[in-house]
N, CA, C and O atoms as a Tripos MOL2 file, in Angstrom:
@<TRIPOS>MOLECULE
protein
  308   307    77     0     0
PROTEIN
NO_CHARGES

@<TRIPOS>ATOM
      1 N         147.3020   13.6610   96.0350 N.3       1 MET1
      2 CA        146.3850   12.4820   96.2870 C.3       1 MET1
      3 C         147.4610   11.1740   95.5770 C.2       1 MET1
      4 O         148.2320   11.3260   94.6290 O.2       1 MET1
      5 N         147.2890   10.2630   96.1440 N.am      2 PRO2
      6 CA        147.9180    9.3220   95.4580 C.3       2 PRO2
      7 C         147.4500    8.4370   94.2880 C.2       2 PRO2
      8 O         146.2190    8.4370   94.2730 O.2       2 PRO2
      9 N         147.7980    7.9330   93.6290 N.am      3 GLU3
     10 CA        146.9270    6.9910   92.1280 C.3       3 GLU3
     11 C         147.4740    6.3340   92.0790 C.2       3 GLU3
     12 O         148.5830    6.5100   92.5830 O.2       3 GLU3
     13 N         147.1950    5.1170   91.4810 N.am      4 ALA4
     14 CA        148.0020    3.6730   91.2460 C.3       4 ALA4
     15 C         146.9220    3.1840   90.0640 C.2       4 ALA4
     16 O         145.7710    3.5620   89.8450 O.2       4 ALA4
     17 N         147.6140    2.3630   89.5070 N.am      5 PHE5
     18 CA        146.8000    1.7720   88.3380 C.3       5 PHE5
     19 C         147.2810    0.2260   88.7930 C.2       5 PHE5
     20 O         148.4420   -0.0740   89.0730 O.2       5 PHE5
     21 N         145.9970   -0.7960   88.8040 N.am      6 ILE6
     22 CA        146.0630   -2.1360   89.3060 C.3       6 ILE6
     23 C         145.5620   -3.0260   88.2390 C.2       6 ILE6
     24 O         144.4100   -3.0820   87.8080 O.2       6 ILE6
     25 N         146.5250   -3.6680   87.8980 N.am      7 LEU7
     26 CA        146.3530   -4.8650   86.9310 C.3       7 LEU7
     27 C         145.5460   -6.1100   87.8500 C.2       7 LEU7
     28 O         145.8130   -6.3650   89.0250 O.2       7 LEU7
     29 N         144.7010   -6.6760   87.1780 N.am      8 PHE8
     30 CA        144.1070   -7.6640   87.7610 C.3       8 PHE8
     31 C         144.0330   -8.9780   87.0020 C.2       8 PHE8
     32 O         143.7600   -8.8920   85.8050 O.2       8 PHE8
     33 N         144.2590  -10.3010   87.5770 N.am      9 LYS9
     34 CA        143.7860  -11.5790   86.8200 C.3       9 LYS9
     35 C         142.8410  -12.1480   87.6220 C.2       9 LYS9
     36 O         142.7980  -12.1670   88.8520 O.2       9 LYS9
     37 N         142.0370  -12.6400   86.7680 N.am     10 THR10
     38 CA        140.8030  -13.2420   87.3690 C.3      10 THR10
     39 C         140.9400  -14.5130   87.4590 C.2      10 THR10
     40 O         142.0520  -14.9750   87.2020 O.2      10 THR10
     41 N         139.6660  -15.5660   87.9110 N.am     11 GLN11
     42 CA        139.5670  -16.8580   88.2340 C.3      11 GLN11
     43 C         138.8710  -17.0890   86.8450 C.2      11 GLN11
     44 O         137.9630  -16.3050   86.5680 O.2      11 GLN11
     45 N         139.1820  -18.0570   85.9510 N.am     12 PRO12
     46 CA        138.2480  -18.3720   84.5230 C.3      12 PRO12
     47 C         137.2000  -18.0500   84.8270 C.2      12 PRO12
     48 O         137.0050  -18.3900   85.9940 O.2      12 PRO12
     49 N         135.9910  -17.3340   84.2150 N.am     13 SER13
     50 CA        135.1670  -16.9730   83.7020 C.3      13 SER13
     51 C         134.4340  -16.0630   84.9620 C.2      13 SER13
     52 O         133.2150  -15.9670   85.1010 O.2      13 SER13
     53 N         135.3930  -15.4610   85.7880 N.am     14 HIS14
     54 CA        134.5730  -14.4300   86.8570 C.3      14 HIS14
     55 C         134.9980  -12.9400   86.4940 C.2      14 HIS14
     56 O         135.0640  -12.0260   87.3160 O.2      14 HIS14
     57 N         135.2510  -12.8460   85.2550 N.am     15 GLU15
     58 CA        135.8720  -11.3090   84.6550 C.3      15 GLU15
     59 C         134.8540  -10.5890   84.7130 C.2      15 GLU15
     60 O         135.1760   -9.4010   84.7270 O.2      15 GLU15
     61 N         133.3640  -10.8150   84.7690 N.am     16 ARG16
     62 CA        132.3530   -9.8560   84.9130 C.3      16 ARG16
     63 C         131.9240   -9.4370   86.1920 C.2      16 ARG16
     64 O         131.2520   -8.4440   86.4710 O.2      16 ARG16
     65 N         132.3550  -10.2430   86.8870 N.am     17 GLU17
     66 CA        131.7340  -10.1380   88.2430 C.3      17 GLU17
     67 C         132.8690   -8.9570   88.9980 C.2      17 GLU17
     68 O         132.6330   -7.8860   89.5590 O.2      17 GLU17
     69 N         133.9900   -9.5820   88.7670 N.am     18 VAL18
     70 CA        135.0740   -8.4160   89.2030 C.3      18 VAL18
     71 C         134.9610   -7.1430   89.0680 C.2      18 VAL18
     72 O         134.8960   -6.1800   89.8320 O.2      18 VAL18
     73 N         134.9440   -7.4020   87.3890 N.am     19 TYR19
     74 CA        134.5190   -6.1580   86.7670 C.3      19 TYR19
     75 C         133.4080   -5.0420   87.3780 C.2      19 TYR19
     76 O         133.7110   -3.8560   87.5110 O.2      19 TYR19
     77 N         132.1850   -5.5380   87.7040 N.am     20 PHE20
     78 CA        131.1740   -4.9340   88.3970 C.3      20 PHE20
     79 C         131.3970   -4.6110   89.5730 C.2      20 PHE20
     80 O         131.0880   -3.4850   89.9610 O.2      20 PHE20
     81 N         131.9440   -5.4620   90.3450 N.am     21 ALA21
     82 CA        132.5310   -5.3200   91.9300 C.3      21 ALA21
     83 C         133.5530   -4.2100   91.8200 C.2      21 ALA21
     84 O         133.7070   -3.5980   92.8770 O.2      21 ALA21
     85 N         134.4790   -3.6920   90.5390 N.am     22 LEU22
     86 CA        135.1010   -2.6300   90.7960 C.3      22 LEU22
     87 C         134.7310   -1.4300   90.4420 C.2      22 LEU22
     88 O         135.1390   -0.3280   90.8090 O.2      22 LEU22
     89 N         133.6500   -1.8390   89.4440 N.am     23 ASP23
     90 CA        132.8670   -0.3620   89.0390 C.3      23 ASP23
     91 C         132.3960    0.1610   90.0170 C.2      23 ASP23
     92 O         132.6190    1.3630   90.1590 O.2      23 ASP23
     93 N         131.5550   -0.5770   91.0700 N.am     24 ASN24
     94 CA        130.7850    0.1110   92.2380 C.3      24 ASN24
     95 C         131.5570    0.7070   93.2350 C.2      24 ASN24
     96 O         131.0140    1.4140   94.0830 O.2      24 ASN24
     97 N         132.8830    0.4850   93.2340 N.am     25 HIS25
     98 CA        133.7050    0.9400   94.2340 C.3      25 HIS25
     99 C         133.9620    2.5200   93.5840 C.2      25 HIS25
    100 O         134.4430    2.8040   92.4870 O.2      25 HIS25
    101 N         133.4930    3.3880   94.6060 N.am     26 SER26
    102 CA        133.7300    4.8610   94.6980 C.3      26 SER26
    103 C         135.1210    5.2750   94.6850 C.2      26 SER26
    104 O         135.0060    6.4940   94.8100 O.2      26 SER26
    105 N         136.3650    5.0280   94.6110 N.am     27 ASN27
    106 CA        137.7310    5.2080   94.2360 C.3      27 ASN27
    107 C         138.4130    4.4960   92.8650 C.2      27 ASN27
    108 O         139.5500    4.5380   92.3960 O.2      27 ASN27
    109 N         137.6350    4.0740   92.6050 N.am     28 VAL28
    110 CA        138.1350    3.2050   91.1040 C.3      28 VAL28
    111 C         137.1640    4.6760   90.0520 C.2      28 VAL28
    112 O         135.9620    4.8990   89.9080 O.2      28 VAL28
    113 N         138.7380    5.5660   89.3850 N.am     29 ALA29
    114 CA        138.3850    6.3410   88.6310 C.3      29 ALA29
    115 C         138.0940    5.6740   87.1310 C.2      29 ALA29
    116 O         137.0260    6.0460   86.6450 O.2      29 ALA29
    117 N         138.6700    4.9890   86.5310 N.am     30 GLU30
    118 CA        138.6210    4.3200   85.3180 C.3      30 GLU30
    119 C         138.9190    2.8130   85.3640 C.2      30 GLU30
    120 O         139.6820    2.3790   86.2280 O.2      30 GLU30
    121 N         138.3870    2.0650   84.5310 N.am     31 LEU31
    122 CA        138.3520    0.6550   84.4880 C.3      31 LEU31
    123 C         138.1510    0.0550   83.0250 C.2      31 LEU31
    124 O         137.0370    0.1450   82.5100 O.2      31 LEU31
    125 N         138.9140   -0.3870   82.5320 N.am     32 HIS32
    126 CA        139.2170   -1.4180   81.3110 C.3      32 HIS32
    127 C         139.5500   -2.7640   81.4230 C.2      32 HIS32
    128 O         140.4950   -3.1360   82.1180 O.2      32 HIS32
    129 N         138.6000   -3.7810   80.5720 N.am     33 VAL33
    130 CA        138.8900   -5.0390   80.1780 C.3      33 VAL33
    131 C         140.2960   -4.7180   79.4020 C.2      33 VAL33
    132 O         140.6810   -3.6480   78.9300 O.2      33 VAL33
    133 N         140.9410   -6.0120   79.4280 N.am     34 LEU34
    134 CA        141.9830   -6.5340   78.5710 C.3      34 LEU34
    135 C         141.9440   -7.7820   78.0050 C.2      34 LEU34
    136 O         141.1210   -8.6530   78.2860 O.2      34 LEU34
    137 N         143.0080   -7.8840   77.0520 N.am     35 TYR35
    138 CA        143.1000   -9.0320   76.3360 C.3      35 TYR35
    139 C         144.7110   -9.3530   76.8170 C.2      35 TYR35
    140 O         145.6120   -8.5220   76.6960 O.2      35 TYR35
    141 N         144.8360  -10.2870   77.2070 N.am     36 GLY36
    142 CA        146.6080  -10.6450   77.5650 C.3      36 GLY36
    143 C         146.7980  -11.0980   78.6530 C.2      36 GLY36
    144 O         145.8420  -11.7040   79.1360 O.2      36 GLY36
    145 N         148.0640  -11.0040   79.4780 N.am     37 GLU37
    146 CA        148.0280  -11.5960   80.6880 C.3      37 GLU37
    147 C         147.4100  -11.1690   81.6730 C.2      37 GLU37
    148 O         147.3480  -11.9380   82.6320 O.2      37 GLU37
    149 N         146.7340   -9.8030   81.7950 N.am     38 TYR38
    150 CA        145.7960   -9.1330   82.6590 C.3      38 TYR38
    151 C         144.5120   -9.2850   82.0720 C.2      38 TYR38
    152 O         144.3370   -9.2810   80.8540 O.2      38 TYR38
    153 N         143.6040   -9.4210   82.9190 N.am     39 ASP39
    154 CA        142.1320   -9.3810   82.5810 C.3      39 ASP39
    155 C         141.7420   -7.8650   82.7810 C.2      39 ASP39
    156 O         141.1030   -7.3220   81.8800 O.2      39 ASP39
    157 N         142.0240   -7.2830   83.6980 N.am     40 LEU40
    158 CA        141.4270   -6.0920   83.9680 C.3      40 LEU40
    159 C         142.6190   -4.6940   84.5000 C.2      40 LEU40
    160 O         143.6250   -4.8950   85.1810 O.2      40 LEU40
    161 N         142.2680   -3.6280   84.0960 N.am     41 VAL41
    162 CA        143.1340   -2.3910   84.7130 C.3      41 VAL41
    163 C         141.8510   -1.3860   85.1310 C.2      41 VAL41
    164 O         140.8170   -1.0080   84.5800 O.2      41 VAL41
    165 N         142.6480   -1.1310   86.6760 N.am     42 ALA42
    166 CA        141.6960   -0.1440   87.2270 C.3      42 ALA42
    167 C         142.6460    1.0500   87.3760 C.2      42 ALA42
    168 O         143.8520    0.8210   87.4640 O.2      42 ALA42
    169 N         142.1090    2.5170   87.4160 N.am     43 ARG43
    170 CA        142.9160    3.4170   87.8930 C.3      43 ARG43
    171 C         142.3400    3.7770   89.1610 C.2      43 ARG43
    172 O         141.1190    3.6380   89.2310 O.2      43 ARG43
    173 N         142.9050    4.1830   90.1220 N.am     44 VAL44
    174 CA        142.5620    4.3350   91.4830 C.3      44 VAL44
    175 C         143.1140    5.4260   92.0720 C.2      44 VAL44
    176 O         144.2980    5.7020   91.8790 O.2      44 VAL44
    177 N         142.2980    6.1850   92.8750 N.am     45 THR45
    178 CA        142.7590    7.5080   93.7310 C.3      45 THR45
    179 C         142.4890    7.1110   94.9620 C.2      45 THR45
    180 O         141.7750    6.1250   95.1460 O.2      45 THR45
    181 N         142.9990    7.7900   95.9410 N.am     46 ALA46
    182 CA        143.0430    7.8650   97.1820 C.3      46 ALA46
    183 C         143.4500    9.0470   97.8550 C.2      46 ALA46
    184 O         144.1270    9.8100   97.1650 O.2      46 ALA46
    185 N         143.1560    9.4860   99.3150 N.am     47 LYS47
    186 CA        143.2570   10.8770   99.9640 C.3      47 LYS47
    187 C         145.1530   10.5040  100.2830 C.2      47 LYS47
    188 O         145.9200   11.4160   99.9740 O.2      47 LYS47
    189 N         145.6400    9.4800  100.7480 N.am     48 ASP48
    190 CA        146.8930    9.0940  101.2460 C.3      48 ASP48
    191 C         147.3810    7.8920  101.0040 C.2      48 ASP48
    192 O         146.5440    7.0590  100.6570 O.2      48 ASP48
    193 N         148.4620    7.5510  101.0780 N.am     49 SER49
    194 CA        149.0880    6.1560  101.0720 C.3      49 SER49
    195 C         148.4180    5.2130  101.8540 C.2      49 SER49
    196 O         148.2100    4.1180  101.3310 O.2      49 SER49
    197 N         148.0550    5.3990  102.9480 N.am     50 LYS50
    198 CA        147.0960    4.7440  104.1860 C.3      50 LYS50
    199 C         146.1170    4.0730  103.4830 C.2      50 LYS50
    200 O         146.0710    2.8460  103.3860 O.2      50 LYS50
    201 N         145.0440    5.1270  102.8080 N.am     51 GLU51
    202 CA        144.2620    4.6040  102.2530 C.3      51 GLU51
    203 C         144.3440    4.0920  101.3560 C.2      51 GLU51
    204 O         143.5220    3.1770  101.3190 O.2      51 GLU51
    205 N         144.9990    4.1640  100.4030 N.am     52 LEU52
    206 CA        145.4500    3.3920   99.4130 C.3      52 LEU52
    207 C         145.5200    1.8750   99.5110 C.2      52 LEU52
    208 O         144.8830    1.0710   98.8310 O.2      52 LEU52
    209 N         146.3910    1.6230  100.4610 N.am     53 THR53
    210 CA        146.9060    0.1730  100.9530 C.3      53 THR53
    211 C         145.5860   -0.2370  101.4720 C.2      53 THR53
    212 O         145.3860   -1.4250  101.2210 O.2      53 THR53
    213 N         144.8430    0.1960  101.9580 N.am     54 SER54
    214 CA        143.7890   -0.3810  102.5330 C.3      54 SER54
    215 C         142.7220   -0.7530  101.5880 C.2      54 SER54
    216 O         142.0390   -1.7680  101.7240 O.2      54 SER54
    217 N         142.5820    0.1670  100.5430 N.am     55 TYR55
    218 CA        141.8560   -0.5400   99.1520 C.3      55 TYR55
    219 C         142.8390   -1.2860   98.8110 C.2      55 TYR55
    220 O         142.2990   -0.6790   97.8860 O.2      55 TYR55
    221 N         143.4750   -1.7760   98.6320 N.am     56 LEU56
    222 CA        144.2140   -2.7490   97.9060 C.3      56 LEU56
    223 C         144.1840   -4.2340   98.9960 C.2      56 LEU56
    224 O         143.7260   -5.2950   98.5730 O.2      56 LEU56
    225 N         144.6270   -4.1230  100.1270 N.am     57 MET57
    226 CA        144.7380   -4.9690  100.9960 C.3      57 MET57
    227 C         143.1770   -5.9160  101.1350 C.2      57 MET57
    228 O         142.8610   -7.1020  101.0390 O.2      57 MET57
    229 N         142.2910   -4.2710  101.4850 N.am     58 GLN58
    230 CA        141.1470   -4.9870  102.4590 C.3      58 GLN58
    231 C         139.8360   -4.8720  101.5330 C.2      58 GLN58
    232 O         138.6630   -5.0210  101.8740 O.2      58 GLN58
    233 N         140.3430   -4.5780  100.3170 N.am     59 ASP59
    234 CA        138.6210   -4.0990   99.3470 C.3      59 ASP59
    235 C         139.2850   -5.1280   97.9430 C.2      59 ASP59
    236 O         138.8440   -6.2360   97.6360 O.2      59 ASP59
    237 N         139.9980   -4.6760   97.5130 N.am     60 PHE60
    238 CA        140.3480   -5.2510   95.8120 C.3      60 PHE60
    239 C         140.8140   -6.5410   95.7500 C.2      60 PHE60
    240 O         140.4390   -7.2850   94.8440 O.2      60 PHE60
    241 N         141.7020   -6.9570   96.7280 N.am     61 ARG61
    242 CA        142.2690   -8.5030   96.8650 C.3      61 ARG61
    243 C         141.2180   -9.6410   97.2670 C.2      61 ARG61
    244 O         141.3100  -10.8360   96.9870 O.2      61 ARG61
    245 N         140.1270   -8.9610   98.0360 N.am     62 GLN62
    246 CA        139.1580   -9.6610   98.5680 C.3      62 GLN62
    247 C         137.9310  -10.1060   97.6870 C.2      62 GLN62
    248 O         137.1890  -11.0150   98.0600 O.2      62 GLN62
    249 N         137.7560   -9.4590   96.5550 N.am     63 ILE63
    250 CA        136.9560   -9.7530   95.8560 C.3      63 ILE63
    251 C         136.7940  -10.9080   95.2190 C.2      63 ILE63
    252 O         137.8310  -11.3660   94.7410 O.2      63 ILE63
    253 N         135.6250  -11.6470   95.0290 N.am     64 ASP64
    254 CA        135.4220  -13.3050   94.7010 C.3      64 ASP64
    255 C         136.0160  -13.2780   93.2290 C.2      64 ASP64
    256 O         135.6740  -12.4520   92.3820 O.2      64 ASP64
    257 N         136.8140  -14.1400   93.0590 N.am     65 GLY65
    258 CA        137.1860  -14.2290   91.5330 C.3      65 GLY65
    259 C         138.6110  -13.4890   91.1280 C.2      65 GLY65
    260 O         139.1410  -13.7280   90.0430 O.2      65 GLY65
    261 N         139.1690  -12.6020   92.0560 N.am     66 VAL66
    262 CA        140.3400  -11.8750   91.8970 C.3      66 VAL66
    263 C         141.5770  -13.3320   92.0880 C.2      66 VAL66
    264 O         141.5410  -13.9960   93.1240 O.2      66 VAL66
    265 N         142.3500  -13.5840   91.2370 N.am     67 ARG67
    266 CA        143.2170  -14.5910   91.4570 C.3      67 ARG67
    267 C         144.5760  -13.6730   91.8040 C.2      67 ARG67
    268 O         145.1650  -14.0190   92.8280 O.2      67 ARG67
    269 N         145.0920  -12.6330   91.1240 N.am     68 ASP68
    270 CA        146.2190  -12.0350   91.3200 C.3      68 ASP68
    271 C         146.4340  -10.4640   90.8760 C.2      68 ASP68
    272 O         145.8790  -10.2130   89.8060 O.2      68 ASP68
    273 N         147.1470   -9.3210   91.4970 N.am     69 THR69
    274 CA        147.1160   -8.5050   91.1980 C.3      69 THR69
    275 C         148.3150   -7.7580   91.1870 C.2      69 THR69
    276 O         149.0870   -7.8650   92.1400 O.2      69 THR69
    277 N         148.6190   -6.8850   90.0690 N.am     70 GLN70
    278 CA        150.2150   -6.1600   90.2940 C.3      70 GLN70
    279 C         149.5910   -4.6650   90.3640 C.2      70 GLN70
    280 O         148.5630   -4.3770   89.7520 O.2      70 GLN70
    281 N         150.3130   -3.7330   91.1720 N.am     71 THR71
    282 CA        149.8380   -2.2660   91.6350 C.3      71 THR71
    283 C         151.2240   -1.5880   91.1490 C.2      71 THR71
    284 O         152.4000   -1.6670   91.5040 O.2      71 THR71
    285 N         150.4170   -0.8010   90.0450 N.am     72 LEU72
    286 CA        151.5170    0.4590   89.9160 C.3      72 LEU72
    287 C         151.2560    1.6970   90.2670 C.2      72 LEU72
    288 O         150.0910    2.0730   90.1310 O.2      72 LEU72
    289 N         152.3010    2.6750   90.8230 N.am     73 ILE73
    290 CA        151.8650    3.6030   91.5510 C.3      73 ILE73
    291 C         152.2250    4.9170   90.7790 C.2      73 ILE73
    292 O         153.3350    4.9410   90.2470 O.2      73 ILE73
    293 N         151.5590    5.8160   90.6800 N.am     74 ALA74
    294 CA        152.1740    6.9530   89.6900 C.3      74 ALA74
    295 C         152.7950    7.9950   90.5800 C.2      74 ALA74
    296 O         152.3110    8.2150   91.6900 O.2      74 ALA74
    297 N         153.7750    8.5990   90.1680 N.am     75 VAL75
    298 CA        154.3640    9.3790   90.8450 C.3      75 VAL75
    299 C         154.4100   10.5760   89.8000 C.2      75 VAL75
    300 O         154.4760   10.3060   88.6000 O.2      75 VAL75
    301 N         154.3760   11.9100   90.2420 N.am     76 ASP76
    302 CA        154.8830   13.2460   89.3640 C.3      76 ASP76
    303 C         156.2150   13.3780   89.3720 C.2      76 ASP76
    304 O         156.9190   13.0650   90.3330 O.2      76 ASP76
    305 N         156.7270   13.9600   88.0460 N.am     77 TYR77
    306 CA        158.0600   14.3430   87.9770 C.3      77 TYR77
    307 C         158.2520   15.8870   88.4390 C.2      77 TYR77
    308 O         159.3730   16.3970   88.4400 O.2      77 TYR77
@<TRIPOS>BOND
     1     1     2 1
     2     2     3 1
     3     3     4 2
     4     3     5 am
     5     5     6 1
     6     6     7 1
     7     7     8 2
     8     7     9 am
     9     9    10 1
    10    10    11 1
    11    11    12 2
    12    11    13 am
    13    13    14 1
    14    14    15 1
    15    15    16 2
    16    15    17 am
    17    17    18 1
    18    18    19 1
    19    19    20 2
    20    19    21 am
    21    21    22 1
    22    22    23 1
    23    23    24 2
    24    23    25 am
    25    25    26 1
    26    26    27 1
    27    27    28 2
    28    27    29 am
    29    29    30 1
    30    30    31 1
    31    31    32 2
    32    31    33 am
    33    33    34 1
    34    34    35 1
    35    35    36 2
    36    35    37 am
    37    37    38 1
    38    38    39 1
    39    39    40 2
    40    39    41 am
    41    41    42 1
    42    42    43 1
    43    43    44 2
    44    43    45 am
    45    45    46 1
    46    46    47 1
    47    47    48 2
    48    47    49 am
    49    49    50 1
    50    50    51 1
    51    51    52 2
    52    51    53 am
    53    53    54 1
    54    54    55 1
    55    55    56 2
    56    55    57 am
    57    57    58 1
    58    58    59 1
    59    59    60 2
    60    59    61 am
    61    61    62 1
    62    62    63 1
    63    63    64 2
    64    63    65 am
    65    65    66 1
    66    66    67 1
    67    67    68 2
    68    67    69 am
    69    69    70 1
    70    70    71 1
    71    71    72 2
    72    71    73 am
    73    73    74 1
    74    74    75 1
    75    75    76 2
    76    75    77 am
    77    77    78 1
    78    78    79 1
    79    79    80 2
    80    79    81 am
    81    81    82 1
    82    82    83 1
    83    83    84 2
    84    83    85 am
    85    85    86 1
    86    86    87 1
    87    87    88 2
    88    87    89 am
    89    89    90 1
    90    90    91 1
    91    91    92 2
    92    91    93 am
    93    93    94 1
    94    94    95 1
    95    95    96 2
    96    95    97 am
    97    97    98 1
    98    98    99 1
    99    99   100 2
   100    99   101 am
   101   101   102 1
   102   102   103 1
   103   103   104 2
   104   103   105 am
   105   105   106 1
   106   106   107 1
   107   107   108 2
   108   107   109 am
   109   109   110 1
   110   110   111 1
   111   111   112 2
   112   111   113 am
   113   113   114 1
   114   114   115 1
   115   115   116 2
   116   115   117 am
   117   117   118 1
   118   118   119 1
   119   119   120 2
   120   119   121 am
   121   121   122 1
   122   122   123 1
   123   123   124 2
   124   123   125 am
   125   125   126 1
   126   126   127 1
   127   127   128 2
   128   127   129 am
   129   129   130 1
   130   130   131 1
   131   131   132 2
   132   131   133 am
   133   133   134 1
   134   134   135 1
   135   135   136 2
   136   135   137 am
   137   137   138 1
   138   138   139 1
   139   139   140 2
   140   139   141 am
   141   141   142 1
   142   142   143 1
   143   143   144 2
   144   143   145 am
   145   145   146 1
   146   146   147 1
   147   147   148 2
   148   147   149 am
   149   149   150 1
   150   150   151 1
   151   151   152 2
   152   151   153 am
   153   153   154 1
   154   154   155 1
   155   155   156 2
   156   155   157 am
   157   157   158 1
   158   158   159 1
   159   159   160 2
   160   159   161 am
   161   161   162 1
   162   162   163 1
   163   163   164 2
   164   163   165 am
   165   165   166 1
   166   166   167 1
   167   167   168 2
   168   167   169 am
   169   169   170 1
   170   170   171 1
   171   171   172 2
   172   171   173 am
   173   173   174 1
   174   174   175 1
   175   175   176 2
   176   175   177 am
   177   177   178 1
   178   178   179 1
   179   179   180 2
   180   179   181 am
   181   181   182 1
   182   182   183 1
   183   183   184 2
   184   183   185 am
   185   185   186 1
   186   186   187 1
   187   187   188 2
   188   187   189 am
   189   189   190 1
   190   190   191 1
   191   191   192 2
   192   191   193 am
   193   193   194 1
   194   194   195 1
   195   195   196 2
   196   195   197 am
   197   197   198 1
   198   198   199 1
   199   199   200 2
   200   199   201 am
   201   201   202 1
   202   202   203 1
   203   203   204 2
   204   203   205 am
   205   205   206 1
   206   206   207 1
   207   207   208 2
   208   207   209 am
   209   209   210 1
   210   210   211 1
   211   211   212 2
   212   211   213 am
   213   213   214 1
   214   214   215 1
   215   215   216 2
   216   215   217 am
   217   217   218 1
   218   218   219 1
   219   219   220 2
   220   219   221 am
   221   221   222 1
   222   222   223 1
   223   223   224 2
   224   223   225 am
   225   225   226 1
   226   226   227 1
   227   227   228 2
   228   227   229 am
   229   229   230 1
   230   230   231 1
   231   231   232 2
   232   231   233 am
   233   233   234 1
   234   234   235 1
   235   235   236 2
   236   235   237 am
   237   237   238 1
   238   238   239 1
   239   239   240 2
   240   239   241 am
   241   241   242 1
   242   242   243 1
   243   243   244 2
   244   243   245 am
   245   245   246 1
   246   246   247 1
   247   247   248 2
   248   247   249 am
   249   249   250 1
   250   250   251 1
   251   251   252 2
   252   251   253 am
   253   253   254 1
   254   254   255 1
   255   255   256 2
   256   255   257 am
   257   257   258 1
   258   258   259 1
   259   259   260 2
   260   259   261 am
   261   261   262 1
   262   262   263 1
   263   263   264 2
   264   263   265 am
   265   265   266 1
   266   266   267 1
   267   267   268 2
   268   267   269 am
   269   269   270 1
   270   270   271 1
   271   271   272 2
   272   271   273 am
   273   273   274 1
   274   274   275 1
   275   275   276 2
   276   275   277 am
   277   277   278 1
   278   278   279 1
   279   279   280 2
   280   279   281 am
   281   281   282 1
   282   282   283 1
   283   283   284 2
   284   283   285 am
   285   285   286 1
   286   286   287 1
   287   287   288 2
   288   287   289 am
   289   289   290 1
   290   290   291 1
   291   291   292 2
   292   291   293 am
   293   293   294 1
   294   294   295 1
   295   295   296 2
   296   295   297 am
   297   297   298 1
   298   298   299 1
   299   299   300 2
   300   299   301 am
   301   301   302 1
   302   302   303 1
   303   303   304 2
   304   303   305 am
   305   305   306 1
   306   306   307 1
   307   307   308 2
@<TRIPOS>SUBSTRUCTURE
     1 MET1         2 RESIDUE 1 A MET
     2 PRO2         6 RESIDUE 1 A PRO
     3 GLU3        10 RESIDUE 1 A GLU
     4 ALA4        14 RESIDUE 1 A ALA
     5 PHE5        18 RESIDUE 1 A PHE
     6 ILE6        22 RESIDUE 1 A ILE
     7 LEU7        26 RESIDUE 1 A LEU
     8 PHE8        30 RESIDUE 1 A PHE
     9 LYS9        34 RESIDUE 1 A LYS
    10 THR10       38 RESIDUE 1 A THR
    11 GLN11       42 RESIDUE 1 A GLN
    12 PRO12       46 RESIDUE 1 A PRO
    13 SER13       50 RESIDUE 1 A SER
    14 HIS14       54 RESIDUE 1 A HIS
    15 GLU15       58 RESIDUE 1 A GLU
    16 ARG16       62 RESIDUE 1 A ARG
    17 GLU17       66 RESIDUE 1 A GLU
    18 VAL18       70 RESIDUE 1 A VAL
    19 TYR19       74 RESIDUE 1 A TYR
    20 PHE20       78 RESIDUE 1 A PHE
    21 ALA21       82 RESIDUE 1 A ALA
    22 LEU22       86 RESIDUE 1 A LEU
    23 ASP23       90 RESIDUE 1 A ASP
    24 ASN24       94 RESIDUE 1 A ASN
    25 HIS25       98 RESIDUE 1 A HIS
    26 SER26      102 RESIDUE 1 A SER
    27 ASN27      106 RESIDUE 1 A ASN
    28 VAL28      110 RESIDUE 1 A VAL
    29 ALA29      114 RESIDUE 1 A ALA
    30 GLU30      118 RESIDUE 1 A GLU
    31 LEU31      122 RESIDUE 1 A LEU
    32 HIS32      126 RESIDUE 1 A HIS
    33 VAL33      130 RESIDUE 1 A VAL
    34 LEU34      134 RESIDUE 1 A LEU
    35 TYR35      138 RESIDUE 1 A TYR
    36 GLY36      142 RESIDUE 1 A GLY
    37 GLU37      146 RESIDUE 1 A GLU
    38 TYR38      150 RESIDUE 1 A TYR
    39 ASP39      154 RESIDUE 1 A ASP
    40 LEU40      158 RESIDUE 1 A LEU
    41 VAL41      162 RESIDUE 1 A VAL
    42 ALA42      166 RESIDUE 1 A ALA
    43 ARG43      170 RESIDUE 1 A ARG
    44 VAL44      174 RESIDUE 1 A VAL
    45 THR45      178 RESIDUE 1 A THR
    46 ALA46      182 RESIDUE 1 A ALA
    47 LYS47      186 RESIDUE 1 A LYS
    48 ASP48      190 RESIDUE 1 A ASP
    49 SER49      194 RESIDUE 1 A SER
    50 LYS50      198 RESIDUE 1 A LYS
    51 GLU51      202 RESIDUE 1 A GLU
    52 LEU52      206 RESIDUE 1 A LEU
    53 THR53      210 RESIDUE 1 A THR
    54 SER54      214 RESIDUE 1 A SER
    55 TYR55      218 RESIDUE 1 A TYR
    56 LEU56      222 RESIDUE 1 A LEU
    57 MET57      226 RESIDUE 1 A MET
    58 GLN58      230 RESIDUE 1 A GLN
    59 ASP59      234 RESIDUE 1 A ASP
    60 PHE60      238 RESIDUE 1 A PHE
    61 ARG61      242 RESIDUE 1 A ARG
    62 GLN62      246 RESIDUE 1 A GLN
    63 ILE63      250 RESIDUE 1 A ILE
    64 ASP64      254 RESIDUE 1 A ASP
    65 GLY65      258 RESIDUE 1 A GLY
    66 VAL66      262 RESIDUE 1 A VAL
    67 ARG67      266 RESIDUE 1 A ARG
    68 ASP68      270 RESIDUE 1 A ASP
    69 THR69      274 RESIDUE 1 A THR
    70 GLN70      278 RESIDUE 1 A GLN
    71 THR71      282 RESIDUE 1 A THR
    72 LEU72      286 RESIDUE 1 A LEU
    73 ILE73      290 RESIDUE 1 A ILE
    74 ALA74      294 RESIDUE 1 A ALA
    75 VAL75      298 RESIDUE 1 A VAL
    76 ASP76      302 RESIDUE 1 A ASP
    77 TYR77      306 RESIDUE 1 A TYR
């Protein structure tokens, strides 16, 4: 099961809106507010890599207020 950590930059004053939109997504397993270069980090799970790509491209990046994302895909040793 693919897992990724996604860092979000939001438009100024849209942090709460983006947070609540992500918090309502069924595949967001964990969500945190950050101080620094990025505003939020989400841990996301998916059944396969195609589903993960779909969440990134069609769901998360389309949320009003999202300015930029950085995706870190977790791997096993």
